[in-house]
PASEBA-1860 file (N, C-alpha, C; in nm, 3 decimals):
! residues 224
1> XXXXXXXX> -1.705/-1.609/0.376/-1.732/-1.546/0.509/-1.878/-1.518/0.521 ~ -1.946/-1.480/0.415/-2.090/-1.459/0.418/-2.150/-1.522/0.293 ~ -2.280/-1.558/0.303/-2.341/-1.630/0.200/-2.473/-1.571/0.151 ~ -2.523/-1.459/0.212/-2.644/-1.400/0.167/-2.614/-1.258/0.134 ~ -2.706/-1.204/0.048/-2.699/-1.062/0.011/-2.698/-0.973/0.132 ~ -2.788/-1.005/0.224/-2.797/-0.926/0.352/-2.666/-0.922/0.430 ~ -2.598/-1.040/0.435/-2.464/-1.048/0.500/-2.366/-0.958/0.434 ~ -2.361/-0.963/0.294/-2.271/-0.888/0.220/-2.295/-0.730/0.243
9> XXXXXXXX> -2.423/-0.696/0.248/-2.452/-0.559/0.259/-2.413/-0.505/0.397 ~ -2.429/-0.588/0.501/-2.392/-0.556/0.633/-2.241/-0.531/0.648 ~ -2.164/-0.629/0.588/-2.020/-0.620/0.589/-1.975/-0.497/0.509 ~ -2.039/-0.472/0.390/-2.005/-0.355/0.313/-2.016/-0.228/0.388 ~ -2.130/-0.215/0.464/-2.160/-0.089/0.539/-2.058/-0.078/0.655 ~ -2.016/-0.187/0.720/-1.922/-0.176/0.829/-1.785/-0.136/0.779 ~ -1.748/-0.192/0.664/-1.618/-0.156/0.605/-1.620/-0.014/0.561 ~ -1.734/0.038/0.509/-1.743/0.176/0.466/-1.732/0.266/0.591
17> XXXXXXXX> -1.789/0.229/0.708/-1.773/0.312/0.824/-1.629/0.311/0.871 ~ -1.557/0.205/0.858/-1.414/0.205/0.894/-1.337/0.301/0.813 ~ -1.360/0.301/0.685/-1.285/0.389/0.593/-1.308/0.541/0.625 ~ -1.429/0.567/0.681/-1.457/0.709/0.707/-1.380/0.763/0.823 ~ -1.315/0.678/0.901/-1.234/0.722/1.012/-1.109/0.794/0.969 ~ -1.071/0.759/0.845/-0.948/0.824/0.785/-0.987/0.950/0.707 ~ -0.940/1.063/0.739/-0.984/1.185/0.678/-0.955/1.184/0.523 ~ -0.845/1.140/0.483/-0.815/1.134/0.342/-0.900/1.042/0.273
25> XXXXXXXX> -0.922/0.925/0.326/-1.009/0.828/0.266/-1.154/0.881/0.258 ~ -1.193/0.958/0.359/-1.327/1.014/0.355/-1.345/1.114/0.239 ~ -1.244/1.200/0.222/-1.249/1.294/0.112/-1.252/1.225/-0.027 ~ -1.172/1.121/-0.040/-1.169/1.046/-0.168/-1.298/0.972/-0.188 ~ -1.351/0.918/-0.077/-1.475/0.845/-0.092/-1.591/0.940/-0.137 ~ -1.595/1.061/-0.086/-1.694/1.157/-0.118/-1.684/1.195/-0.269 ~ -1.558/1.214/-0.316/-1.543/1.242/-0.459/-1.588/1.122/-0.545 ~ -1.557/1.003/-0.497/-1.596/0.883/-0.570/-1.739/0.871/-0.581
33> XXXXXXXX> -1.808/0.894/-0.467/-1.955/0.889/-0.469/-2.017/0.990/-0.561 ~ -1.957/1.111/-0.562/-2.013/1.211/-0.652/-1.995/1.176/-0.797 ~ -1.888/1.107/-0.826/-1.852/1.073/-0.965/-1.940/0.946/-1.010 ~ -1.946/0.852/-0.920/-2.015/0.722/-0.950/-2.161/0.717/-0.909 ~ -2.196/0.800/-0.808/-2.333/0.801/-0.765/-2.376/0.670/-0.698 ~ -2.492/0.631/-0.724/-2.549/0.501/-0.661/-2.472/0.382/-0.705 ~ -2.402/0.389/-0.814/-2.332/0.277/-0.876/-2.222/0.232/-0.777 ~ -2.163/0.333/-0.704/-2.054/0.303/-0.608/-2.097/0.222/-0.488
41> XXXXXXXX> -2.231/0.223/-0.465/-2.278/0.153/-0.348/-2.319/0.009/-0.373 ~ -2.307/-0.037/-0.497/-2.350/-0.169/-0.536/-2.263/-0.274/-0.488 ~ -2.317/-0.395/-0.459/-2.241/-0.514/-0.437/-2.207/-0.572/-0.572 ~ -2.079/-0.587/-0.603/-2.037/-0.643/-0.734/-1.990/-0.785/-0.721 ~ -2.038/-0.864/-0.812/-1.997/-1.006/-0.814/-1.928/-1.036/-0.942 ~ -1.844/-1.139/-0.942/-1.771/-1.181/-1.061/-1.742/-1.324/-1.055 ~ -1.769/-1.399/-1.161/-1.754/-1.542/-1.164/-1.621/-1.572/-1.240 ~ -1.526/-1.639/-1.181/-1.402/-1.673/-1.248/-1.321/-1.779/-1.174
49> XXXXXXXX> -1.214/-1.807/-1.224/-1.122/-1.909/-1.164/-1.003/-1.838/-1.098 ~ -0.995/-1.847/-0.968/-0.890/-1.780/-0.893/-0.748/-1.817/-0.932 ~ -0.736/-1.930/-0.997/-0.597/-1.980/-1.032/-0.560/-1.939/-1.175 ~ -0.652/-1.865/-1.244/-0.620/-1.818/-1.379/-0.595/-1.664/-1.380 ~ -0.477/-1.631/-1.433/-0.431/-1.489/-1.429/-0.529/-1.402/-1.501 ~ -0.580/-1.439/-1.612/-0.669/-1.355/-1.691/-0.799/-1.325/-1.620 ~ -0.852/-1.427/-1.553/-0.974/-1.410/-1.475/-0.951/-1.314/-1.357 ~ -0.842/-1.332/-1.289/-0.811/-1.239/-1.173/-0.792/-1.096/-1.221
57> XXXXXXXX> -0.722/-1.077/-1.326/-0.701/-0.941/-1.378/-0.834/-0.876/-1.421 ~ -0.917/-0.956/-1.479/-1.048/-0.905/-1.527/-1.134/-0.864/-1.409 ~ -1.131/-0.945/-1.299/-1.207/-0.918/-1.180/-1.159/-0.790/-1.115 ~ -1.025/-0.778/-1.099/-0.976/-0.657/-1.031/-0.991/-0.530/-1.108 ~ -0.979/-0.532/-1.236/-1.005/-0.417/-1.316/-1.147/-0.376/-1.314 ~ -1.237/-0.474/-1.317/-1.380/-0.446/-1.309/-1.421/-0.384/-1.166 ~ -1.357/-0.442/-1.068/-1.387/-0.384/-0.931/-1.331/-0.238/-0.920 ~ -1.219/-0.216/-0.977/-1.165/-0.075/-0.972/-1.255/0.014/-1.049
65> XXXXXXXX> -1.305/-0.034/-1.165/-1.395/0.046/-1.246/-1.521/0.079/-1.172 ~ -1.575/-0.016/-1.100/-1.702/-0.007/-1.035/-1.694/0.089/-0.913 ~ -1.585/0.075/-0.833/-1.582/0.141/-0.699/-1.471/0.249/-0.696 ~ -1.384/0.262/-0.796/-1.292/0.369/-0.798/-1.158/0.347/-0.720 ~ -1.166/0.256/-0.627/-1.041/0.226/-0.542/-1.060/0.090/-0.483 ~ -0.947/0.035/-0.428/-0.949/-0.090/-0.363/-0.880/-0.074/-0.228 ~ -0.962/-0.077/-0.116/-0.916/-0.054/0.018/-0.876/-0.182/0.087 ~ -0.955/-0.288/0.062/-0.934/-0.409/0.142/-0.932/-0.529/0.040
73> XXXXXXXX> -0.852/-0.624/0.073/-0.851/-0.756/0.002/-0.850/-0.867/0.110 ~ -0.949/-0.954/0.096/-0.955/-1.073/0.189/-0.937/-1.200/0.103 ~ -0.821/-1.262/0.118/-0.791/-1.383/0.044/-0.857/-1.500/0.117 ~ -0.976/-1.539/0.074/-1.053/-1.640/0.146/-1.081/-1.768/0.058 ~ -1.051/-1.759/-0.073/-1.077/-1.870/-0.160/-0.983/-1.987/-0.123 ~ -1.029/-2.103/-0.118/-0.940/-2.212/-0.080/-1.007/-2.353/-0.096 ~ -0.923/-2.454/-0.103/-0.972/-2.588/-0.118/-0.897/-2.678/-0.015 ~ -0.944/-2.796/0.008/-0.889/-2.876/0.113/-0.871/-3.023/0.062
81> XXXXXXXX> -0.769/-3.087/0.106/-0.752/-3.226/0.068/-0.684/-3.301/0.190 ~ -0.751/-3.411/0.224/-0.704/-3.492/0.332/-0.672/-3.628/0.278 ~ -0.540/-3.654/0.242/-0.498/-3.771/0.178/-0.346/-3.791/0.221 ~ -0.313/-3.917/0.243/-0.173/-3.952/0.264/-0.091/-3.927/0.136 ~ 0.037/-3.899/0.143/0.121/-3.858/0.036/0.116/-3.964/-0.080 ~ 0.124/-4.090/-0.035/0.133/-4.192/-0.139/-0.004/-4.225/-0.203 ~ -0.104/-4.159/-0.153/-0.239/-4.175/-0.212/-0.283/-4.046/-0.292 ~ -0.198/-3.941/-0.290/-0.223/-3.817/-0.347/-0.173/-3.821/-0.495
89> XXXXXXXX> -0.264/-3.796/-0.586/-0.225/-3.788/-0.734/-0.163/-3.651/-0.762 ~ -0.091/-3.645/-0.875/-0.036/-3.515/-0.917/-0.144/-3.410/-0.933 ~ -0.258/-3.451/-0.997/-0.362/-3.357/-1.028/-0.424/-3.298/-0.905 ~ -0.436/-3.385/-0.796/-0.490/-3.342/-0.671/-0.393/-3.237/-0.603 ~ -0.262/-3.274/-0.604/-0.160/-3.186/-0.553/-0.168/-3.047/-0.627 ~ -0.170/-3.054/-0.756/-0.164/-2.940/-0.839/-0.284/-2.847/-0.815 ~ -0.399/-2.910/-0.798/-0.523/-2.838/-0.778/-0.518/-2.756/-0.642 ~ -0.474/-2.823/-0.541/-0.460/-2.760/-0.410/-0.365/-2.642/-0.414
97> XXXXXXXX> -0.252/-2.657/-0.474/-0.150/-2.551/-0.484/-0.200/-2.437/-0.573 ~ -0.272/-2.472/-0.677/-0.317/-2.364/-0.769/-0.422/-2.274/-0.697 ~ -0.515/-2.335/-0.632/-0.621/-2.262/-0.562/-0.565/-2.180/-0.445 ~ -0.501/-2.257/-0.358/-0.466/-2.195/-0.224/-0.348/-2.102/-0.230 ~ -0.246/-2.142/-0.316/-0.120/-2.061/-0.317/-0.113/-1.968/-0.436 ~ -0.128/-2.033/-0.555/-0.119/-1.949/-0.685/-0.230/-1.848/-0.686 ~ -0.354/-1.892/-0.648/-0.467/-1.801/-0.650/-0.440/-1.676/-0.557 ~ -0.385/-1.705/-0.437/-0.352/-1.596/-0.345/-0.250/-1.503/-0.404
105> XXXXXXXX> -0.152/-1.557/-0.472/-0.050/-1.474/-0.535/-0.107/-1.386/-0.643 ~ -0.189/-1.449/-0.727/-0.243/-1.372/-0.841/-0.334/-1.259/-0.801 ~ -0.425/-1.286/-0.713/-0.519/-1.173/-0.679/-0.457/-1.072/-0.590 ~ -0.357/-1.110/-0.506/-0.282/-1.015/-0.424/-0.200/-0.925/-0.517 ~ -0.135/-0.984/-0.611/-0.049/-0.900/-0.703/-0.137/-0.801/-0.777 ~ -0.253/-0.843/-0.821/-0.340/-0.751/-0.890/-0.392/-0.638/-0.802 ~ -0.423/-0.669/-0.676/-0.470/-0.566/-0.582/-0.361/-0.472/-0.542 ~ -0.244/-0.519/-0.520/-0.131/-0.442/-0.474/-0.104/-0.332/-0.579
113> XXXXXXXX> -0.117/-0.359/-0.701/-0.090/-0.260/-0.812/-0.166/-0.129/-0.776 ~ -0.297/-0.142/-0.743/-0.385/-0.028/-0.720/-0.357/0.030/-0.583 ~ -0.327/-0.057/-0.484/-0.302/-0.012/-0.344/-0.177/0.074/-0.339 ~ -0.077/0.038/-0.416/0.050/0.117/-0.427/0.022/0.251/-0.474 ~ -0.064/0.262/-0.578/-0.096/0.391/-0.631/-0.164/0.482/-0.530 ~ -0.252/0.417/-0.452/-0.321/0.492/-0.342/-0.236/0.524/-0.221 ~ -0.122/0.444/-0.207/-0.044/0.450/-0.092/-0.115/0.414/0.035 ~ -0.204/0.320/0.015/-0.284/0.269/0.133/-0.357/0.140/0.094
121> XXXXXXXX> -0.388/0.055/0.190/-0.457/-0.067/0.164/-0.442/-0.167/0.276 ~ -0.524/-0.267/0.276/-0.520/-0.367/0.394/-0.551/-0.504/0.332 ~ -0.458/-0.598/0.348/-0.472/-0.731/0.296/-0.486/-0.828/0.413 ~ -0.587/-0.912/0.410/-0.603/-1.021/0.505/-0.597/-1.158/0.425 ~ -0.515/-1.239/0.472/-0.502/-1.376/0.402/-0.547/-1.479/0.502 ~ -0.641/-1.556/0.461/-0.694/-1.665/0.553/-0.600/-1.788/0.532 ~ -0.521/-1.819/0.633/-0.442/-1.937/0.630/-0.514/-2.042/0.702 ~ -0.444/-2.113/0.800/-0.503/-2.227/0.871/-0.411/-2.270/0.977
129> XXXXXXXX> -0.458/-2.346/1.070/-0.363/-2.412/1.166/-0.267/-2.496/1.084 ~ -0.308/-2.543/0.965/-0.218/-2.615/0.877/-0.110/-2.533/0.807 ~ -0.115/-2.402/0.835/-0.012/-2.314/0.788/0.086/-2.278/0.890 ~ 0.064/-2.338/1.010/0.161/-2.308/1.124/0.223/-2.435/1.173 ~ 0.159/-2.551/1.147/0.217/-2.677/1.188/0.176/-2.790/1.096 ~ 0.253/-2.888/1.090/0.224/-3.000/1.003/0.110/-3.089/1.057 ~ 0.016/-3.128/0.965/-0.093/-3.215/1.005/-0.090/-3.344/0.928 ~ -0.076/-3.455/0.997/-0.064/-3.584/0.927/-0.180/-3.611/0.839
137> XXXXXXXX> -0.150/-3.664/0.719/-0.251/-3.696/0.621/-0.297/-3.579/0.542 ~ -0.238/-3.459/0.556/-0.282/-3.341/0.494/-0.166/-3.265/0.432 ~ -0.067/-3.339/0.375/0.058/-3.284/0.333/0.038/-3.176/0.217 ~ -0.051/-3.205/0.123/-0.066/-3.107/0.013/-0.128/-2.981/0.069 ~ -0.228/-2.997/0.151/-0.297/-2.883/0.210/-0.197/-2.797/0.292 ~ -0.121/-2.864/0.377/-0.024/-2.790/0.466/0.079/-2.719/0.382 ~ 0.125/-2.789/0.273/0.226/-2.724/0.189/0.176/-2.595/0.132 ~ 0.046/-2.592/0.085/-0.015/-2.475/0.032/-0.026/-2.368/0.131
145> XXXXXXXX> -0.071/-2.400/0.252/-0.096/-2.304/0.356/0.037/-2.249/0.417 ~ 0.141/-2.336/0.428/0.267/-2.283/0.471/0.315/-2.188/0.362 ~ 0.298/-2.220/0.235/0.334/-2.127/0.128/0.272/-1.988/0.141 ~ 0.138/-1.999/0.170/0.064/-1.872/0.186/0.119/-1.790/0.307 ~ 0.154/-1.861/0.412/0.210/-1.789/0.531/0.337/-1.722/0.500 ~ 0.432/-1.792/0.432/0.560/-1.734/0.393/0.545/-1.618/0.303 ~ 0.457/-1.634/0.198/0.429/-1.531/0.101/0.377/-1.400/0.171 ~ 0.286/-1.416/0.267/0.226/-1.305/0.329/0.317/-1.239/0.429
153> XXXXXXXX> 0.408/-1.312/0.493/0.500/-1.253/0.586/0.607/-1.166/0.508 ~ 0.651/-1.216/0.394/0.739/-1.138/0.304/0.672/-1.018/0.253 ~ 0.545/-1.032/0.219/0.470/-0.918/0.160/0.451/-0.812/0.266 ~ 0.435/-0.845/0.388/0.411/-0.751/0.496/0.531/-0.652/0.503 ~ 0.645/-0.707/0.486/0.771/-0.629/0.492/0.787/-0.541/0.362 ~ 0.752/-0.604/0.255/0.767/-0.539/0.118/0.675/-0.419/0.105 ~ 0.557/-0.422/0.159/0.450/-0.325/0.133/0.441/-0.219/0.246 ~ 0.517/-0.234/0.357/0.498/-0.145/0.468/0.531/0.009/0.423
161> XXXXXXXX> 0.620/0.027/0.335/0.656/0.167/0.294/0.548/0.231/0.216 ~ 0.444/0.153/0.172/0.333/0.202/0.097/0.206/0.215/0.182 ~ 0.228/0.201/0.316/0.114/0.209/0.411/0.011/0.100/0.385 ~ 0.061/-0.014/0.341/-0.031/-0.129/0.315/-0.003/-0.236/0.422 ~ -0.107/-0.270/0.495/-0.098/-0.371/0.597/-0.122/-0.505/0.541 ~ -0.044/-0.606/0.586/-0.074/-0.746/0.548/-0.086/-0.830/0.674 ~ -0.200/-0.897/0.696/-0.221/-0.976/0.814/-0.262/-1.118/0.775 ~ -0.219/-1.213/0.853/-0.254/-1.355/0.828/-0.348/-1.396/0.935
169> XXXXXXXX> -0.459/-1.461/0.894/-0.560/-1.512/0.982/-0.550/-1.665/0.987 ~ -0.537/-1.722/1.111/-0.523/-1.865/1.128/-0.642/-1.917/1.206 ~ -0.761/-1.939/1.139/-0.872/-1.996/1.216/-0.851/-2.140/1.228 ~ -0.911/-2.196/1.331/-0.902/-2.339/1.356/-1.038/-2.400/1.376 ~ -1.070/-2.512/1.306/-1.192/-2.580/1.322/-1.316/-2.499/1.284 ~ -1.326/-2.449/1.172/-1.427/-2.368/1.123/-1.541/-2.456/1.053 ~ -1.658/-2.456/1.107/-1.772/-2.535/1.055/-1.841/-2.447/0.951 ~ -1.785/-2.438/0.829/-1.834/-2.343/0.726/-1.972/-2.372/0.677
177> XXXXXXXX> -2.012/-2.503/0.670/-2.139/-2.535/0.617/-2.233/-2.604/0.720 ~ -2.193/-2.604/0.847/-2.277/-2.669/0.946/-2.288/-2.820/0.921 ~ -2.186/-2.885/0.868/-2.202/-3.021/0.827/-2.109/-3.116/0.905 ~ -2.041/-3.065/1.015/-1.954/-3.145/1.091/-2.040/-3.252/1.164 ~ -1.999/-3.382/1.160/-2.063/-3.488/1.233/-2.012/-3.488/1.377 ~ -2.085/-3.425/1.468/-2.039/-3.402/1.604/-2.030/-3.535/1.682 ~ -2.117/-3.633/1.638/-2.108/-3.768/1.703/-1.969/-3.834/1.672 ~ -1.937/-3.822/1.553/-1.812/-3.882/1.504/-1.696/-3.807/1.567
185> XXXXXXXX> -1.705/-3.669/1.578/-1.595/-3.595/1.633/-1.581/-3.617/1.787 ~ -1.694/-3.655/1.856/-1.691/-3.669/1.995/-1.670/-3.540/2.069 ~ -1.720/-3.428/2.006/-1.708/-3.296/2.072/-1.839/-3.223/2.075 ~ -1.845/-3.121/2.155/-1.965/-3.042/2.161/-1.981/-2.950/2.038 ~ -2.099/-2.915/2.004/-2.115/-2.833/1.885/-2.050/-2.695/1.903 ~ -2.039/-2.652/2.026/-1.973/-2.523/2.045/-1.826/-2.526/2.018 ~ -1.772/-2.649/1.981/-1.630/-2.651/1.953/-1.594/-2.582/1.829 ~ -1.684/-2.570/1.731/-1.649/-2.507/1.600/-1.653/-2.361/1.599
193> XXXXXXXX> -1.562/-2.298/1.524/-1.566/-2.156/1.493/-1.665/-2.135/1.379 ~ -1.743/-2.039/1.382/-1.838/-2.014/1.273/-1.786/-1.914/1.180 ~ -1.833/-1.916/1.049/-1.788/-1.818/0.952/-1.801/-1.675/0.996 ~ -1.912/-1.641/1.066/-1.931/-1.502/1.114/-1.833/-1.470/1.216 ~ -1.775/-1.560/1.291/-1.666/-1.535/1.385/-1.541/-1.488/1.316 ~ -1.510/-1.554/1.203/-1.394/-1.509/1.126/-1.422/-1.367/1.073 ~ -1.542/-1.341/1.023/-1.574/-1.207/0.971/-1.566/-1.103/1.078 ~ -1.603/-1.124/1.197/-1.598/-1.036/1.311/-1.451/-1.006/1.353
201> XXXXXXXX> -1.368/-1.112/1.348/-1.227/-1.082/1.381/-1.161/-0.996/1.274 ~ -1.192/-1.022/1.151/-1.132/-0.935/1.039/-1.178/-0.797/1.054 ~ -1.314/-0.776/1.078/-1.363/-0.640/1.085/-1.301/-0.560/1.204 ~ -1.282/-0.637/1.309/-1.216/-0.560/1.422/-1.077/-0.516/1.383 ~ -0.993/-0.603/1.327/-0.860/-0.566/1.289/-0.859/-0.459/1.183 ~ -0.958/-0.467/1.094/-0.965/-0.361/0.987/-0.997/-0.231/1.044 ~ -1.058/-0.223/1.159/-1.099/-0.090/1.217/-0.987/-0.025/1.295 ~ -0.871/-0.099/1.317/-0.767/-0.040/1.392/-0.687/0.061/1.309
209> XXXXXXXX> -0.633/0.168/1.373/-0.558/0.269/1.301/-0.431/0.215/1.234 ~ -0.377/0.291/1.142/-0.256/0.246/1.067/-0.144/0.214/1.160 ~ -0.129/0.283/1.271/-0.019/0.269/1.364/-0.016/0.134/1.433 ~ -0.130/0.059/1.425/-0.137/-0.068/1.499/-0.161/-0.181/1.391 ~ -0.077/-0.287/1.415/-0.095/-0.404/1.334/-0.053/-0.530/1.406 ~ -0.132/-0.636/1.391/-0.105/-0.766/1.446/-0.084/-0.859/1.327 ~ 0.042/-0.892/1.299/0.068/-0.967/1.180/0.005/-1.107/1.178 ~ 0.003/-1.179/1.288/-0.056/-1.312/1.302/-0.181/-1.301/1.388
217> XXXXXXXX> -0.294/-1.342/1.333/-0.422/-1.345/1.404/-0.453/-1.488/1.421 ~ -0.435/-1.543/1.536/-0.458/-1.683/1.569/-0.579/-1.692/1.662 ~ -0.679/-1.772/1.622/-0.790/-1.797/1.714/-0.845/-1.933/1.699 ~ -0.912/-1.989/1.802/-0.960/-2.128/1.792/-1.078/-2.129/1.886 ~ -1.156/-2.247/1.882/-1.279/-2.256/1.965/-1.235/-2.249/2.116 ~ -1.328/-2.185/2.190/-1.303/-2.183/2.335/-1.333/-2.316/2.403 ~ -1.438/-2.386/2.348/-1.471/-2.521/2.394/-1.396/-2.623/2.311 ~ -1.329/-2.721/2.379/-1.256/-2.825/2.302/-1.309/-2.963/2.344
END
């Protein structure tokens, strides 16, 4: 969603402001700041493999240690494969499923452990238009994203009693790296959703009170 330290710091501050709207969260945050001091304000990075259980557990424990609590999880790690089924190798299929589906399961499971203890939390899972409808030539990708959708919808019901929201984001046509060949696509550059658009949508929904939830967040380019 963001690629520079400045972007991360801006998002971190906006999320911090959101948490202050909740009186209980505000009291807990104050205690955490007193205990951790400046350390609690740092941006923490961790290098690991989202599809490996030990890496995910290490990341989540380190995050809890650094910040004292886990209020938000954004499942944004993913990979893409555009190949017809008879051209797709087992290793390619396995890689897509491991990153997109197994990775989402592993890190969500690790975060939920702490969110349940807090009796609060908010999980956003980035799916895709390919998690809502089949796309020709993208069977492995669609399988992984449909899996993510089903997993998240079941989780939303499972975690409601713990005041944990689960929302699925379905962005369409995101130009993550500014590398789309617009001549080939035959579309205007305004056709693409930008990464910062996805971030803005998530921040808006994260700011809503506990009584409000939109399970499916579907958005696409205005210009087609």
